[in-house]
BALOBA-1460 file (C-alpha; in Angstrom, 3 decimals):
// residues 371
<rec num="1" residu="m" x="19.155" y="11.701" z="6.095"/>
<rec num="2" residu="a" x="21.751" y="9.164" z="7.118"/>
<rec num="3" residu="r" x="19.349" y="7.438" z="9.494"/>
<rec num="4" residu="f" x="17.167" y="6.320" z="6.582"/>
<rec num="5" residu="p" x="18.627" y="4.031" z="3.878"/>
<rec num="6" residu="l" x="18.565" y="5.351" z="0.322"/>
<rec num="7" residu="s" x="15.303" y="4.282" z="-1.321"/>
<rec num="8" residu="t" x="15.396" y="3.205" z="-4.945"/>
<rec num="9" residu="m" x="11.610" y="3.580" z="-5.025"/>
<rec num="10" residu="s" x="12.049" y="7.345" z="-5.386"/>
<rec num="11" residu="n" x="12.680" y="6.595" z="-9.073"/>
<rec num="12" residu="l" x="8.945" y="5.889" z="-9.415"/>
<rec num="13" residu="i" x="8.168" y="9.583" z="-9.006"/>
<rec num="14" residu="d" x="11.508" y="11.142" z="-9.934"/>
<rec num="15" residu="t" x="12.111" y="9.422" z="-13.289"/>
<rec num="16" residu="s" x="9.802" y="8.150" z="-15.994"/>
<rec num="17" residu="v" x="9.784" y="5.437" z="-18.649"/>
<rec num="18" residu="r" x="7.479" y="4.924" z="-21.599"/>
<rec num="19" residu="y" x="5.914" y="1.716" z="-20.281"/>
<rec num="20" residu="d" x="5.808" y="1.843" z="-16.512"/>
<rec num="21" residu="l" x="4.734" y="-1.472" z="-15.007"/>
<rec num="22" residu="a" x="6.295" y="-0.587" z="-11.649"/>
<rec num="23" residu="e" x="3.568" y="1.908" z="-10.763"/>
<rec num="24" residu="s" x="0.943" y="0.639" z="-8.326"/>
<rec num="25" residu="t" x="-1.856" y="3.185" z="-8.669"/>
<rec num="26" residu="c" x="-4.934" y="3.615" z="-10.844"/>
<rec num="27" residu="p" x="-5.189" y="6.380" z="-13.480"/>
<rec num="28" residu="a" x="-4.957" y="9.799" z="-11.835"/>
<rec num="29" residu="l" x="-8.081" y="11.866" z="-11.300"/>
<rec num="30" residu="r" x="-8.438" y="15.391" z="-12.675"/>
<rec num="31" residu="v" x="-9.749" y="18.166" z="-10.443"/>
<rec num="32" residu="d" x="-12.676" y="18.794" z="-12.787"/>
<rec num="33" residu="e" x="-13.786" y="15.176" z="-12.328"/>
<rec num="34" residu="i" x="-14.522" y="15.793" z="-8.654"/>
<rec num="35" residu="v" x="-15.372" y="19.484" z="-8.322"/>
<rec num="36" residu="d" x="-16.128" y="22.544" z="-10.396"/>
<rec num="37" residu="p" x="-12.789" y="24.423" z="-10.308"/>
<rec num="38" residu="a" x="-14.744" y="27.663" z="-9.930"/>
<rec num="39" residu="e" x="-15.871" y="26.444" z="-6.515"/>
<rec num="40" residu="l" x="-12.276" y="26.602" z="-5.310"/>
<rec num="41" residu="a" x="-11.924" y="30.297" z="-6.097"/>
<rec num="42" residu="a" x="-13.429" y="31.364" z="-2.773"/>
<rec num="43" residu="l" x="-11.547" y="28.808" z="-0.680"/>
<rec num="44" residu="t" x="-9.506" y="30.494" z="2.029"/>
<rec num="45" residu="l" x="-6.079" y="28.984" z="2.608"/>
<rec num="46" residu="g" x="-5.867" y="29.331" z="6.362"/>
<rec num="47" residu="y" x="-4.809" y="26.665" z="8.819"/>
<rec num="48" residu="g" x="-6.955" y="23.591" z="9.188"/>
<rec num="49" residu="t" x="-7.359" y="21.731" z="12.482"/>
<rec num="50" residu="s" x="-4.923" y="19.176" z="13.842"/>
<rec num="51" residu="p" x="-7.398" y="16.237" z="13.544"/>
<rec num="52" residu="g" x="-8.387" y="17.274" z="10.005"/>
<rec num="53" residu="d" x="-11.448" y="18.671" z="8.252"/>
<rec num="54" residu="a" x="-14.676" y="17.712" z="10.033"/>
<rec num="55" residu="e" x="-16.598" y="16.673" z="6.903"/>
<rec num="56" residu="l" x="-13.672" y="14.646" z="5.632"/>
<rec num="57" residu="r" x="-13.352" y="12.789" z="8.942"/>
<rec num="58" residu="a" x="-17.091" y="12.114" z="8.953"/>
<rec num="59" residu="l" x="-16.885" y="10.612" z="5.464"/>
<rec num="60" residu="i" x="-13.921" y="8.423" z="6.436"/>
<rec num="61" residu="a" x="-15.693" y="7.366" z="9.635"/>
<rec num="62" residu="a" x="-18.811" y="6.358" z="7.731"/>
<rec num="63" residu="d" x="-16.689" y="4.247" z="5.388"/>
<rec num="64" residu="t" x="-14.652" y="2.518" z="8.093"/>
<rec num="65" residu="g" x="-17.282" y="2.105" z="10.832"/>
<rec num="66" residu="v" x="-15.640" y="4.287" z="13.478"/>
<rec num="67" residu="r" x="-16.683" y="7.673" z="14.864"/>
<rec num="68" residu="p" x="-15.359" y="10.928" z="13.346"/>
<rec num="69" residu="e" x="-13.406" y="11.688" z="16.523"/>
<rec num="70" residu="q" x="-11.524" y="8.408" z="15.968"/>
<rec num="71" residu="v" x="-10.173" y="9.549" z="12.574"/>
<rec num="72" residu="l" x="-6.913" y="11.468" z="12.233"/>
<rec num="73" residu="v" x="-6.166" y="12.940" z="8.803"/>
<rec num="74" residu="t" x="-2.514" y="12.552" z="7.733"/>
<rec num="75" residu="t" x="-0.167" y="13.273" z="4.861"/>
<rec num="76" residu="g" x="-0.906" y="10.103" z="2.934"/>
<rec num="77" residu="a" x="-0.826" y="6.643" z="4.496"/>
<rec num="78" residu="a" x="2.950" y="7.078" z="4.776"/>
<rec num="79" residu="g" x="2.332" y="10.001" z="7.118"/>
<rec num="80" residu="a" x="0.041" y="7.816" z="9.216"/>
<rec num="81" residu="m" x="2.692" y="5.102" z="9.448"/>
<rec num="82" residu="s" x="5.329" y="7.654" z="10.406"/>
<rec num="83" residu="l" x="3.240" y="9.124" z="13.226"/>
<rec num="84" residu="l" x="2.661" y="5.696" z="14.728"/>
<rec num="85" residu="a" x="6.327" y="4.737" z="14.282"/>
<rec num="86" residu="l" x="7.281" y="7.938" z="16.085"/>
<rec num="87" residu="d" x="4.929" y="7.039" z="18.934"/>
<rec num="88" residu="r" x="6.183" y="3.443" z="19.202"/>
<rec num="89" residu="a" x="9.950" y="4.143" z="18.973"/>
<rec num="90" residu="p" x="12.174" y="3.276" z="20.615"/>
<rec num="91" residu="g" x="10.739" y="-0.182" z="21.060"/>
<rec num="92" residu="r" x="10.316" y="-3.400" z="19.157"/>
<rec num="93" residu="v" x="8.402" y="-3.456" z="15.873"/>
<rec num="94" residu="l" x="7.341" y="-6.603" z="14.054"/>
<rec num="95" residu="v" x="6.608" y="-6.125" z="10.349"/>
<rec num="96" residu="v" x="4.870" y="-8.697" z="8.163"/>
<rec num="97" residu="g" x="6.462" y="-8.798" z="4.723"/>
<rec num="98" residu="p" x="6.889" y="-8.499" z="1.901"/>
<rec num="99" residu="c" x="5.956" y="-4.889" z="2.477"/>
<rec num="100" residu="f" x="6.157" y="-1.283" z="1.384"/>
<rec num="101" residu="p" x="9.776" y="-0.468" z="2.429"/>
<rec num="102" residu="p" x="9.039" y="2.536" z="4.722"/>
<rec num="103" residu="t" x="6.937" y="0.187" z="6.871"/>
<rec num="104" residu="s" x="10.230" y="-1.108" z="8.256"/>
<rec num="105" residu="t" x="12.779" y="1.608" z="7.419"/>
<rec num="106" residu="v" x="10.921" y="4.489" z="9.100"/>
<rec num="107" residu="p" x="10.620" y="2.887" z="12.564"/>
<rec num="108" residu="a" x="14.199" y="1.625" z="12.254"/>
<rec num="109" residu="g" x="15.368" y="5.133" z="11.417"/>
<rec num="110" residu="l" x="13.535" y="6.441" z="14.478"/>
<rec num="111" residu="g" x="15.381" y="4.018" z="16.744"/>
<rec num="112" residu="a" x="13.057" y="1.021" z="16.900"/>
<rec num="113" residu="e" x="14.289" y="-2.557" z="16.801"/>
<rec num="114" residu="v" x="12.613" y="-3.899" z="13.662"/>
<rec num="115" residu="e" x="12.148" y="-7.511" z="12.619"/>
<rec num="116" residu="v" x="10.517" y="-8.472" z="9.326"/>
<rec num="117" residu="v" x="8.704" y="-11.816" z="9.098"/>
<rec num="118" residu="s" x="7.759" y="-12.548" z="5.505"/>
<rec num="119" residu="g" x="5.298" y="-14.772" z="3.758"/>
<rec num="120" residu="r" x="6.524" y="-16.844" z="0.825"/>
<rec num="121" residu="f" x="5.724" y="-16.630" z="-2.869"/>
<rec num="122" residu="d" x="5.191" y="-20.404" z="-3.000"/>
<rec num="123" residu="d" x="2.616" y="-20.108" z="-0.193"/>
<rec num="124" residu="g" x="0.739" y="-17.328" z="-1.964"/>
<rec num="125" residu="y" x="2.050" y="-14.822" z="0.595"/>
<rec num="126" residu="r" x="-0.427" y="-16.015" z="3.209"/>
<rec num="127" residu="l" x="0.031" y="-14.602" z="6.721"/>
<rec num="128" residu="p" x="2.828" y="-16.610" z="8.431"/>
<rec num="129" residu="i" x="0.956" y="-16.597" z="11.713"/>
<rec num="130" residu="g" x="3.157" y="-19.193" z="13.421"/>
<rec num="131" residu="a" x="6.364" y="-17.279" z="12.667"/>
<rec num="132" residu="v" x="4.751" y="-13.996" z="13.738"/>
<rec num="133" residu="a" x="3.512" y="-15.487" z="17.018"/>
<rec num="134" residu="d" x="6.952" y="-16.948" z="17.774"/>
<rec num="135" residu="r" x="8.564" y="-13.515" z="17.501"/>
<rec num="136" residu="l" x="6.144" y="-11.589" z="19.695"/>
<rec num="137" residu="t" x="7.639" y="-10.587" z="23.047"/>
<rec num="138" residu="e" x="6.784" y="-8.305" z="25.957"/>
<rec num="139" residu="a" x="8.957" y="-5.656" z="24.271"/>
<rec num="140" residu="t" x="6.865" y="-5.667" z="21.065"/>
<rec num="141" residu="r" x="5.089" y="-2.314" z="20.721"/>
<rec num="142" residu="l" x="3.854" y="-2.498" z="17.134"/>
<rec num="143" residu="v" x="2.856" y="-5.212" z="14.661"/>
<rec num="144" residu="s" x="2.524" y="-3.764" z="11.166"/>
<rec num="145" residu="l" x="0.996" y="-5.377" z="8.085"/>
<rec num="146" residu="a" x="-1.020" y="-4.503" z="4.986"/>
<rec num="147" residu="s" x="-4.141" y="-6.077" z="3.514"/>
<rec num="148" residu="p" x="-4.196" y="-6.173" z="0.533"/>
<rec num="149" residu="q" x="-0.434" y="-6.266" z="0.566"/>
<rec num="150" residu="n" x="2.011" y="-4.134" z="-1.310"/>
<rec num="151" residu="p" x="3.552" y="-5.694" z="-3.460"/>
<rec num="152" residu="a" x="1.408" y="-8.832" z="-3.817"/>
<rec num="153" residu="g" x="-2.176" y="-7.558" z="-3.617"/>
<rec num="154" residu="v" x="-3.064" y="-10.493" z="-1.329"/>
<rec num="155" residu="r" x="-5.837" y="-9.822" z="1.191"/>
<rec num="156" residu="y" x="-5.727" y="-11.581" z="4.552"/>
<rec num="157" residu="t" x="-8.830" y="-13.463" z="5.632"/>
<rec num="158" residu="d" x="-10.892" y="-12.720" z="8.726"/>
<rec num="159" residu="d" x="-9.582" y="-15.927" z="10.280"/>
<rec num="160" residu="e" x="-5.960" y="-14.917" z="9.645"/>
<rec num="161" residu="l" x="-6.485" y="-11.504" z="11.246"/>
<rec num="162" residu="a" x="-8.329" y="-13.061" z="14.198"/>
<rec num="163" residu="a" x="-5.435" y="-15.477" z="14.723"/>
<rec num="164" residu="l" x="-2.975" y="-12.589" z="14.652"/>
<rec num="165" residu="l" x="-4.925" y="-10.601" z="17.248"/>
<rec num="166" residu="a" x="-5.221" y="-13.678" z="19.432"/>
<rec num="167" residu="a" x="-1.473" y="-14.221" z="19.218"/>
<rec num="168" residu="v" x="-0.782" y="-10.615" z="20.229"/>
<rec num="169" residu="a" x="-3.076" y="-10.996" z="23.244"/>
<rec num="170" residu="e" x="-1.753" y="-14.410" z="24.264"/>
<rec num="171" residu="r" x="1.930" y="-13.458" z="24.005"/>
<rec num="172" residu="a" x="1.575" y="-10.912" z="26.823"/>
<rec num="173" residu="a" x="2.723" y="-7.922" z="24.815"/>
<rec num="174" residu="p" x="0.856" y="-5.320" z="26.894"/>
<rec num="175" residu="d" x="2.009" y="-2.306" z="24.869"/>
<rec num="176" residu="a" x="1.552" y="-3.816" z="21.410"/>
<rec num="177" residu="v" x="-0.868" y="-2.422" z="18.859"/>
<rec num="178" residu="v" x="-1.580" y="-3.709" z="15.362"/>
<rec num="179" residu="l" x="-1.438" y="-1.347" z="12.392"/>
<rec num="180" residu="l" x="-3.321" y="-2.632" z="9.367"/>
<rec num="181" residu="d" x="-2.573" y="-0.706" z="6.194"/>
<rec num="182" residu="e" x="-5.787" y="-0.739" z="4.127"/>
<rec num="183" residu="t" x="-4.537" y="1.490" z="1.305"/>
<rec num="184" residu="y" x="-5.756" y="-0.960" z="-1.353"/>
<rec num="185" residu="r" x="-8.976" y="-2.039" z="0.408"/>
<rec num="186" residu="a" x="-11.240" y="-0.036" z="-1.929"/>
<rec num="187" residu="s" x="-9.427" y="-1.241" z="-5.048"/>
<rec num="188" residu="t" x="-11.552" y="-4.168" z="-6.242"/>
<rec num="189" residu="y" x="-12.209" y="-5.966" z="-9.527"/>
<rec num="190" residu="g" x="-15.377" y="-5.881" z="-11.576"/>
<rec num="191" residu="t" x="-18.517" y="-5.957" z="-9.451"/>
<rec num="192" residu="a" x="-16.853" y="-7.312" z="-6.314"/>
<rec num="193" residu="p" x="-17.916" y="-5.283" z="-3.245"/>
<rec num="194" residu="v" x="-15.421" y="-3.298" z="-1.213"/>
<rec num="195" residu="p" x="-14.706" y="-5.407" z="1.887"/>
<rec num="196" residu="p" x="-15.310" y="-3.875" z="5.329"/>
<rec num="197" residu="s" x="-12.535" y="-2.147" z="7.217"/>
<rec num="198" residu="a" x="-10.886" y="-3.797" z="10.217"/>
<rec num="199" residu="a" x="-11.017" y="-0.487" z="12.103"/>
<rec num="200" residu="t" x="-13.528" y="-1.706" z="14.703"/>
<rec num="201" residu="r" x="-12.037" y="-5.142" z="15.342"/>
<rec num="202" residu="s" x="-10.278" y="-4.208" z="18.572"/>
<rec num="203" residu="p" x="-8.985" y="-1.175" z="20.501"/>
<rec num="204" residu="r" x="-5.556" y="-2.597" z="19.703"/>
<rec num="205" residu="v" x="-6.155" y="-2.262" z="15.954"/>
<rec num="206" residu="l" x="-5.355" y="0.923" z="14.085"/>
<rec num="207" residu="t" x="-5.872" y="1.221" z="10.360"/>
<rec num="208" residu="c" x="-4.406" y="3.571" z="7.806"/>
<rec num="209" residu="s" x="-5.331" y="4.331" z="4.232"/>
<rec num="210" residu="s" x="-5.255" y="7.079" z="1.625"/>
<rec num="211" residu="l" x="-6.745" y="8.350" z="-1.617"/>
<rec num="212" residu="s" x="-3.552" y="7.606" z="-3.540"/>
<rec num="213" residu="k" x="-4.143" y="4.140" z="-4.968"/>
<rec num="214" residu="a" x="-7.749" y="2.989" z="-5.366"/>
<rec num="215" residu="h" x="-9.080" y="6.500" z="-5.932"/>
<rec num="216" residu="g" x="-6.249" y="7.684" z="-8.185"/>
<rec num="217" residu="a" x="-5.443" y="10.857" z="-6.231"/>
<rec num="218" residu="p" x="-1.819" y="10.518" z="-5.050"/>
<rec num="219" residu="g" x="-1.247" y="14.208" z="-5.770"/>
<rec num="220" residu="l" x="-3.481" y="15.169" z="-2.857"/>
<rec num="221" residu="r" x="-1.087" y="13.564" z="-0.339"/>
<rec num="222" residu="l" x="-4.057" y="12.772" z="1.853"/>
<rec num="223" residu="g" x="-4.439" y="9.779" z="4.134"/>
<rec num="224" residu="w" x="-5.739" y="8.880" z="7.568"/>
<rec num="225" residu="l" x="-5.437" y="6.803" z="10.696"/>
<rec num="226" residu="t" x="-8.316" y="5.264" z="12.621"/>
<rec num="227" residu="c" x="-7.740" y="4.730" z="16.325"/>
<rec num="228" residu="t" x="-10.464" y="3.696" z="18.790"/>
<rec num="229" residu="d" x="-8.235" y="4.079" z="21.875"/>
<rec num="230" residu="p" x="-8.852" y="7.686" z="23.004"/>
<rec num="231" residu="d" x="-5.542" y="8.079" z="24.858"/>
<rec num="232" residu="l" x="-3.473" y="6.786" z="21.942"/>
<rec num="233" residu="y" x="-5.494" y="8.916" z="19.527"/>
<rec num="234" residu="e" x="-4.644" y="12.023" z="21.539"/>
<rec num="235" residu="q" x="-0.942" y="11.101" z="21.539"/>
<rec num="236" residu="l" x="-0.998" y="10.720" z="17.765"/>
<rec num="237" residu="r" x="-2.989" y="13.906" z="17.220"/>
<rec num="238" residu="n" x="-0.495" y="15.821" z="19.331"/>
<rec num="239" residu="a" x="2.419" y="14.261" z="17.437"/>
<rec num="240" residu="k" x="0.839" y="15.436" z="14.194"/>
<rec num="241" residu="f" x="0.370" y="18.938" z="15.588"/>
<rec num="242" residu="v" x="3.955" y="19.366" z="16.813"/>
<rec num="243" residu="t" x="5.409" y="18.017" z="13.554"/>
<rec num="244" residu="a" x="2.993" y="19.435" z="10.950"/>
<rec num="245" residu="l" x="0.382" y="21.614" z="12.737"/>
<rec num="246" residu="s" x="-2.377" y="20.624" z="10.324"/>
<rec num="247" residu="g" x="-2.930" y="19.236" z="6.873"/>
<rec num="248" residu="a" x="-3.229" y="21.226" z="3.662"/>
<rec num="249" residu="r" x="-6.649" y="22.862" z="3.571"/>
<rec num="250" residu="i" x="-7.062" y="22.443" z="-0.200"/>
<rec num="251" residu="d" x="-6.108" y="18.761" z="-0.019"/>
<rec num="252" residu="e" x="-8.749" y="18.131" z="2.621"/>
<rec num="253" residu="v" x="-11.482" y="19.964" z="0.696"/>
<rec num="254" residu="l" x="-10.692" y="18.027" z="-2.475"/>
<rec num="255" residu="g" x="-10.376" y="14.792" z="-0.500"/>
<rec num="256" residu="a" x="-13.873" y="15.237" z="0.879"/>
<rec num="257" residu="a" x="-15.114" y="15.816" z="-2.680"/>
<rec num="258" residu="v" x="-13.514" y="12.517" z="-3.748"/>
<rec num="259" residu="l" x="-15.119" y="10.564" z="-0.907"/>
<rec num="260" residu="r" x="-18.543" y="12.087" z="-1.505"/>
<rec num="261" residu="r" x="-18.384" y="10.594" z="-5.014"/>
<rec num="262" residu="q" x="-16.279" y="7.542" z="-4.346"/>
<rec num="263" residu="r" x="-18.865" y="4.987" z="-5.524"/>
<rec num="264" residu="e" x="-19.097" y="6.509" z="-8.981"/>
<rec num="265" residu="l" x="-15.332" y="7.065" z="-9.091"/>
<rec num="266" residu="l" x="-14.398" y="3.545" z="-7.982"/>
<rec num="267" residu="a" x="-16.806" y="1.641" z="-10.253"/>
<rec num="268" residu="p" x="-15.064" y="2.381" z="-13.589"/>
<rec num="269" residu="r" x="-11.686" y="1.731" z="-11.988"/>
<rec num="270" residu="a" x="-12.869" y="-1.665" z="-10.757"/>
<rec num="271" residu="a" x="-14.116" y="-2.522" z="-14.251"/>
<rec num="272" residu="f" x="-10.826" y="-1.380" z="-15.768"/>
<rec num="273" residu="l" x="-8.752" y="-3.430" z="-13.315"/>
<rec num="274" residu="a" x="-10.840" y="-6.525" z="-14.019"/>
<rec num="275" residu="g" x="-10.010" y="-6.148" z="-17.707"/>
<rec num="276" residu="t" x="-6.276" y="-5.589" z="-17.289"/>
<rec num="277" residu="l" x="-6.003" y="-8.403" z="-14.737"/>
<rec num="278" residu="a" x="-7.658" y="-10.720" z="-17.260"/>
<rec num="279" residu="m" x="-5.122" y="-9.581" z="-19.881"/>
<rec num="280" residu="l" x="-2.293" y="-10.271" z="-17.439"/>
<rec num="281" residu="s" x="-3.649" y="-13.711" z="-16.535"/>
<rec num="282" residu="s" x="-3.805" y="-14.688" z="-20.204"/>
<rec num="283" residu="w" x="-0.279" y="-13.376" z="-20.774"/>
<rec num="284" residu="v" x="1.098" y="-15.394" z="-17.840"/>
<rec num="285" residu="d" x="-0.057" y="-18.588" z="-19.568"/>
<rec num="286" residu="t" x="2.206" y="-17.852" z="-22.548"/>
<rec num="287" residu="v" x="5.538" y="-17.133" z="-20.831"/>
<rec num="288" residu="p" x="7.738" y="-18.934" z="-18.258"/>
<rec num="289" residu="v" x="6.610" y="-16.960" z="-15.212"/>
<rec num="290" residu="d" x="4.522" y="-17.603" z="-12.101"/>
<rec num="291" residu="l" x="1.838" y="-15.303" z="-10.697"/>
<rec num="292" residu="v" x="0.367" y="-14.901" z="-7.225"/>
<rec num="293" residu="r" x="-3.128" y="-13.791" z="-8.143"/>
<rec num="294" residu="p" x="-4.040" y="-10.613" z="-6.247"/>
<rec num="295" residu="d" x="-7.242" y="-10.109" z="-4.262"/>
<rec num="296" residu="g" x="-7.216" y="-6.330" z="-4.567"/>
<rec num="297" residu="g" x="-5.182" y="-3.386" z="-5.748"/>
<rec num="298" residu="a" x="-3.617" y="-2.531" z="-9.077"/>
<rec num="299" residu="l" x="-0.514" y="-4.619" z="-8.379"/>
<rec num="300" residu="c" x="0.716" y="-8.175" z="-8.051"/>
<rec num="301" residu="c" x="3.863" y="-10.275" z="-7.755"/>
<rec num="302" residu="v" x="5.256" y="-12.188" z="-10.721"/>
<rec num="303" residu="r" x="8.241" y="-14.557" z="-10.648"/>
<rec num="304" residu="l" x="10.556" y="-15.634" z="-13.431"/>
<rec num="305" residu="s" x="10.287" y="-19.427" z="-13.548"/>
<rec num="306" residu="p" x="13.104" y="-21.002" z="-11.451"/>
<rec num="307" residu="e" x="12.959" y="-24.064" z="-13.713"/>
<rec num="308" residu="r" x="13.518" y="-22.093" z="-16.919"/>
<rec num="309" residu="i" x="15.541" y="-19.084" z="-15.802"/>
<rec num="310" residu="p" x="18.466" y="-19.539" z="-13.374"/>
<rec num="311" residu="d" x="19.600" y="-16.795" z="-11.025"/>
<rec num="312" residu="a" x="22.522" y="-15.895" z="-13.288"/>
<rec num="313" residu="a" x="20.105" y="-14.966" z="-16.083"/>
<rec num="314" residu="v" x="17.923" y="-12.619" z="-14.024"/>
<rec num="315" residu="p" x="20.121" y="-9.521" z="-14.607"/>
<rec num="316" residu="a" x="19.679" y="-10.016" z="-18.373"/>
<rec num="317" residu="f" x="15.912" y="-9.732" z="-17.892"/>
<rec num="318" residu="h" x="16.127" y="-6.400" z="-16.105"/>
<rec num="319" residu="a" x="18.767" y="-5.083" z="-18.510"/>
<rec num="320" residu="r" x="16.584" y="-5.905" z="-21.511"/>
<rec num="321" residu="l" x="13.580" y="-4.186" z="-19.919"/>
<rec num="322" residu="a" x="15.655" y="-1.023" z="-19.509"/>
<rec num="323" residu="e" x="16.595" y="-1.170" z="-23.198"/>
<rec num="324" residu="l" x="12.890" y="-1.406" z="-24.033"/>
<rec num="325" residu="d" x="12.024" y="1.707" z="-21.968"/>
<rec num="326" residu="t" x="9.932" y="-0.480" z="-19.679"/>
<rec num="327" residu="r" x="10.229" y="-1.183" z="-15.980"/>
<rec num="328" residu="v" x="8.901" y="-3.317" z="-13.167"/>
<rec num="329" residu="e" x="9.808" y="-2.971" z="-9.496"/>
<rec num="330" residu="p" x="12.508" y="-5.537" z="-8.601"/>
<rec num="331" residu="g" x="11.905" y="-7.864" z="-5.688"/>
<rec num="332" residu="a" x="14.891" y="-6.543" z="-3.734"/>
<rec num="333" residu="t" x="12.816" y="-3.442" z="-2.966"/>
<rec num="334" residu="f" x="10.481" y="-5.644" z="-0.918"/>
<rec num="335" residu="g" x="12.999" y="-8.097" z="0.522"/>
<rec num="336" residu="e" x="12.583" y="-10.662" z="-2.256"/>
<rec num="337" residu="p" x="15.064" y="-11.931" z="-4.887"/>
<rec num="338" residu="d" x="14.989" y="-9.982" z="-8.146"/>
<rec num="339" residu="r" x="13.443" y="-12.884" z="-10.054"/>
<rec num="340" residu="v" x="10.291" y="-11.773" z="-8.232"/>
<rec num="341" residu="f" x="8.970" y="-8.374" z="-9.273"/>
<rec num="342" residu="r" x="5.993" y="-6.154" z="-8.641"/>
<rec num="343" residu="l" x="3.868" y="-5.540" z="-11.698"/>
<rec num="344" residu="g" x="1.267" y="-2.784" z="-11.819"/>
<rec num="345" residu="f" x="-1.747" y="-3.273" z="-14.079"/>
<rec num="346" residu="g" x="-3.764" y="-0.151" z="-13.312"/>
<rec num="347" residu="n" x="-1.658" y="2.718" z="-14.562"/>
<rec num="348" residu="l" x="-1.456" y="2.233" z="-18.331"/>
<rec num="349" residu="p" x="-4.353" y="2.384" z="-20.819"/>
<rec num="350" residu="e" x="-5.206" y="-1.062" z="-22.185"/>
<rec num="351" residu="p" x="-3.396" y="-0.625" z="-25.562"/>
<rec num="352" residu="d" x="-0.242" y="0.545" z="-23.766"/>
<rec num="353" residu="f" x="-0.579" y="-2.236" z="-21.206"/>
<rec num="354" residu="a" x="-0.758" y="-4.803" z="-24.014"/>
<rec num="355" residu="e" x="2.408" y="-3.337" z="-25.553"/>
<rec num="356" residu="a" x="4.133" y="-3.332" z="-22.165"/>
<rec num="357" residu="l" x="3.326" y="-7.025" z="-21.712"/>
<rec num="358" residu="s" x="4.768" y="-7.700" z="-25.158"/>
<rec num="359" residu="r" x="7.996" y="-5.985" z="-24.150"/>
<rec num="360" residu="l" x="8.007" y="-7.858" z="-20.878"/>
<rec num="361" residu="a" x="7.725" y="-11.126" z="-22.807"/>
<rec num="362" residu="d" x="10.700" y="-10.059" z="-24.926"/>
<rec num="363" residu="a" x="12.792" y="-9.538" z="-21.785"/>
<rec num="364" residu="v" x="11.704" y="-12.920" z="-20.377"/>
<rec num="365" residu="d" x="12.764" y="-14.531" z="-23.662"/>
<rec num="366" residu="v" x="16.165" y="-12.845" z="-23.465"/>
<rec num="367" residu="a" x="16.686" y="-14.168" z="-19.948"/>
<rec num="368" residu="a" x="15.595" y="-17.683" z="-20.923"/>
<rec num="369" residu="a" x="17.898" y="-17.636" z="-23.964"/>
<rec num="370" residu="s" x="20.880" y="-16.555" z="-21.863"/>
<rec num="371" residu="a" x="20.376" y="-19.408" z="-19.380"/>
């Protein structure tokens, strides 16, 4: 559609490369890892309900601290964002970047006035609370951010989120709500516990998440919103009904099966991510790049060293990667220069990840040599 700019990120699912470091998810689950396929034989494929499957909402509620009637099941976290953007537009939307591109392009396409306020690589992508506060107005209807972020994997602290909520309240934006994307919340490293959701922080806070990233089930296209304001919840539920009726029954049944077993499913993924992040950290010490160390998620931001690789040499880096059948996600996707790129460390098996890092080093060398 002309109202939405062409997204280069569609290449992540529409085309493939041998060594894909642009992907931001964990290894995909198989159906037989979560349920006996024979159990699905008797599943009837009728309509679900507009809020979503009752057991699934109860499982999400238990995990996020809200009540089941405050959970709305959506088509992935992207579906959750779209429903809220539809509710808030036209109006003014403030997005904290760098961010997943549809966070800004969807509300803009629906007629909202969108402003992106971004953190900086050199500041570790911390929440730019002063800049955010300065741009809040009475016309602001939505403040949207992610924690951990996509692309950086940086998690905001409790103090940062408290300061943001205080700024929203103090700036007299009576219609503003805060959407916190928690898609990577359950994606931790090693034995680190999953941090609590922000779903109960305030009636002004909505959260969204999905099973796509931490759980490795993007094929289910299953996500959710939490909303503790009953009137807003009903508006969003109705918006879902008039645009989609209900979710896919089979997705919701399988999603509930994932969440029933999420502790045993997440543990090996956390151990795996700890290992690949350690490999990445060691690799960074050997090449002229900088890393913002992530707090969660299977992704991070890396930057070609400005001291060693000038801007004119950056295209040579990306060209060499293409020759090596390897890719990262360029920074332009997230509003950054292309010397910054998103690197995923959860998608490839360790031997392939080691080879991908070797090829990445080759491309960095090519760029440095062409400087």
